[in-house]
C-alpha atoms as an extended CHARMM CRD file, in Angstrom:
* protein
*
        80  EXT
         1         1  MET       CA              3.2320000000       14.1230000000       64.9460000000  PROA      1               0.0000000000
         2         2  THR       CA              1.4790000000       14.1960000000       61.5390000000  PROA      2               0.0000000000
         3         3  ASN       CA             -2.2310000000       14.0180000000       60.8440000000  PROA      3               0.0000000000
         4         4  GLY       CA             -4.1270000000       12.6580000000       57.8920000000  PROA      4               0.0000000000
         5         5  GLU       CA             -4.5620000000       16.0120000000       56.1540000000  PROA      5               0.0000000000
         6         6  GLU       CA             -0.8630000000       16.6670000000       56.1360000000  PROA      6               0.0000000000
         7         7  ASN       CA             -0.0790000000       13.4450000000       54.2950000000  PROA      7               0.0000000000
         8         8  ASP       CA             -3.0940000000       13.6740000000       51.9180000000  PROA      8               0.0000000000
         9         9  HSD       CA             -1.5700000000       14.8970000000       48.6370000000  PROA      9               0.0000000000
        10        10  GLY       CA             -4.3750000000       13.8280000000       46.2780000000  PROA      10              0.0000000000
        11        11  GLU       CA             -4.3050000000       11.1330000000       43.6670000000  PROA      11              0.0000000000
        12        12  SER       CA             -1.4370000000       12.5100000000       41.6070000000  PROA      12              0.0000000000
        13        13  GLY       CA              0.9590000000       13.3430000000       44.4580000000  PROA      13              0.0000000000
        14        14  GLY       CA              0.3010000000       17.0100000000       44.9710000000  PROA      14              0.0000000000
        15        15  SER       CA             -2.3460000000       19.5500000000       45.8580000000  PROA      15              0.0000000000
        16        16  ALA       CA             -4.7170000000       20.7060000000       43.1010000000  PROA      16              0.0000000000
        17        17  ALA       CA             -3.2730000000       24.1870000000       43.1190000000  PROA      17              0.0000000000
        18        18  GLY       CA              0.2710000000       22.8690000000       42.8820000000  PROA      18              0.0000000000
        19        19  ASN       CA             -0.6710000000       20.5600000000       40.0170000000  PROA      19              0.0000000000
        20        20  LYS       CA             -2.1900000000       23.3900000000       38.0210000000  PROA      20              0.0000000000
        21        21  LEU       CA              0.7980000000       25.5910000000       38.5520000000  PROA      21              0.0000000000
        22        22  ALA       CA              3.1580000000       22.8020000000       37.5120000000  PROA      22              0.0000000000
        23        23  MET       CA              1.1900000000       22.0330000000       34.4360000000  PROA      23              0.0000000000
        24        24  GLY       CA              1.1540000000       25.7020000000       33.4150000000  PROA      24              0.0000000000
        25        25  MET       CA              4.8930000000       25.9620000000       33.9030000000  PROA      25              0.0000000000
        26        26  SER       CA              5.5690000000       22.7660000000       31.8760000000  PROA      26              0.0000000000
        27        27  VAL       CA              3.4040000000       23.8710000000       29.0310000000  PROA      27              0.0000000000
        28        28  GLY       CA              5.0310000000       27.2940000000       29.1270000000  PROA      28              0.0000000000
        29        29  LEU       CA              8.5120000000       25.8170000000       29.1610000000  PROA      29              0.0000000000
        30        30  SER       CA              7.7850000000       23.5290000000       26.2240000000  PROA      30              0.0000000000
        31        31  LEU       CA              6.3130000000       26.2920000000       24.0980000000  PROA      31              0.0000000000
        32        32  GLY       CA              9.0890000000       28.6960000000       25.2330000000  PROA      32              0.0000000000
        33        33  VAL       CA             11.8450000000       26.2790000000       24.1550000000  PROA      33              0.0000000000
        34        34  GLY       CA             10.1890000000       25.8970000000       20.7230000000  PROA      34              0.0000000000
        35        35  ILE       CA              9.9450000000       29.6870000000       20.2890000000  PROA      35              0.0000000000
        36        36  GLY       CA             13.4980000000       30.0510000000       21.5910000000  PROA      36              0.0000000000
        37        37  VAL       CA             14.9060000000       27.6690000000       18.9920000000  PROA      37              0.0000000000
        38        38  VAL       CA             13.1830000000       29.5920000000       16.1890000000  PROA      38              0.0000000000
        39        39  LEU       CA             14.3360000000       32.9300000000       17.5880000000  PROA      39              0.0000000000
        40        40  GLY       CA             17.8430000000       31.6560000000       18.1810000000  PROA      40              0.0000000000
        41        41  MET       CA             18.2490000000       30.3120000000       14.6370000000  PROA      41              0.0000000000
        42        42  THR       CA             16.6040000000       33.1930000000       12.7760000000  PROA      42              0.0000000000
        43        43  VAL       CA             16.6980000000       36.4380000000       14.7370000000  PROA      43              0.0000000000
        44        44  PHE       CA             19.6740000000       36.1610000000       17.1060000000  PROA      44              0.0000000000
        45        45  ASP       CA             21.8150000000       33.7430000000       15.0170000000  PROA      45              0.0000000000
        46        46  ASN       CA             22.8790000000       32.2190000000       18.3380000000  PROA      46              0.0000000000
        47        47  LEU       CA             21.0340000000       29.0910000000       19.5710000000  PROA      47              0.0000000000
        48        48  ALA       CA             22.0450000000       29.4920000000       23.1910000000  PROA      48              0.0000000000
        49        49  LEU       CA             20.7800000000       33.0660000000       23.4300000000  PROA      49              0.0000000000
        50        50  GLY       CA             17.4810000000       32.1070000000       21.7560000000  PROA      50              0.0000000000
        51        51  LEU       CA             16.9580000000       29.1040000000       24.0520000000  PROA      51              0.0000000000
        52        52  SER       CA             17.6630000000       31.1540000000       27.1900000000  PROA      52              0.0000000000
        53        53  VAL       CA             15.2760000000       33.8900000000       26.1280000000  PROA      53              0.0000000000
        54        54  GLY       CA             12.6000000000       31.3250000000       25.1500000000  PROA      54              0.0000000000
        55        55  MET       CA             12.9070000000       29.4630000000       28.4320000000  PROA      55              0.0000000000
        56        56  CYS       CA             12.6050000000       32.7000000000       30.4390000000  PROA      56              0.0000000000
        57        57  MET       CA              9.5030000000       33.7230000000       28.4830000000  PROA      57              0.0000000000
        58        58  GLY       CA              8.0620000000       30.2250000000       28.8910000000  PROA      58              0.0000000000
        59        59  VAL       CA              8.4770000000       30.1830000000       32.6830000000  PROA      59              0.0000000000
        60        60  ALA       CA              7.0080000000       33.6540000000       33.0380000000  PROA      60              0.0000000000
        61        61  VAL       CA              4.0080000000       32.9350000000       30.8150000000  PROA      61              0.0000000000
        62        62  GLY       CA              3.4800000000       29.4150000000       32.1400000000  PROA      62              0.0000000000
        63        63  THR       CA              3.4670000000       30.6460000000       35.7710000000  PROA      63              0.0000000000
        64        64  GLY       CA              0.9190000000       33.3450000000       34.8460000000  PROA      64              0.0000000000
        65        65  VAL       CA             -1.2950000000       30.7720000000       33.1560000000  PROA      65              0.0000000000
        66        66  GLY       CA             -1.0200000000       28.3550000000       36.0960000000  PROA      66              0.0000000000
        67        67  VAL       CA             -1.8830000000       31.0630000000       38.6560000000  PROA      67              0.0000000000
        68        68  GLY       CA             -4.7130000000       32.2900000000       36.4790000000  PROA      68              0.0000000000
        69        69  ARG       CA             -6.1640000000       28.8000000000       36.3150000000  PROA      69              0.0000000000
        70        70  MET       CA             -5.9570000000       28.5200000000       40.1220000000  PROA      70              0.0000000000
        71        71  ARG       CA             -7.8280000000       31.8350000000       40.6150000000  PROA      71              0.0000000000
        72        72  ALA       CA            -10.4570000000       30.9250000000       38.0930000000  PROA      72              0.0000000000
        73        73  ASP       CA            -11.2570000000       27.6840000000       39.9220000000  PROA      73              0.0000000000
        74        74  GLU       CA            -11.3690000000       29.5480000000       43.2910000000  PROA      74              0.0000000000
        75        75  GLN       CA            -13.9840000000       31.9420000000       41.9940000000  PROA      75              0.0000000000
        76        76  GLU       CA            -16.0840000000       29.1050000000       40.6180000000  PROA      76              0.0000000000
        77        77  ASP       CA            -15.9390000000       27.1460000000       43.8880000000  PROA      77              0.0000000000
        78        78  GLY       CA            -16.7570000000       30.1800000000       46.0440000000  PROA      78              0.0000000000
        79        79  GLY       CA            -20.0700000000       30.9100000000       44.2800000000  PROA      79              0.0000000000
        80        80  GLU       CA            -23.3880000000       31.1170000000       45.9280000000  PROA      80              0.0000000000
C-alpha cells in the first residue's frame, strides 16, 4: 500500500519545503506577537487588539518569508 518515498519525511519529521515554511511562520508569529504587545499597549490602548493585529501581521510576513526561502533554494538547485 505505501512505498518508501511516501514514509520518508527526512530527519526532522517533514519535508524540506514544509520545514522552511514552518520556520518562517514561527519566526513571523514570535516577532508579530512582540510587535502586537507594543502596539496594543501604546497605540491602541487595548492589548487584545494589538495582539490580534500583531499575530495576523506575523503569520502573513512569516508565510512570505518561508515561501521566499523555498523559492530561493529551488533556483539554486536548478542551476546548470
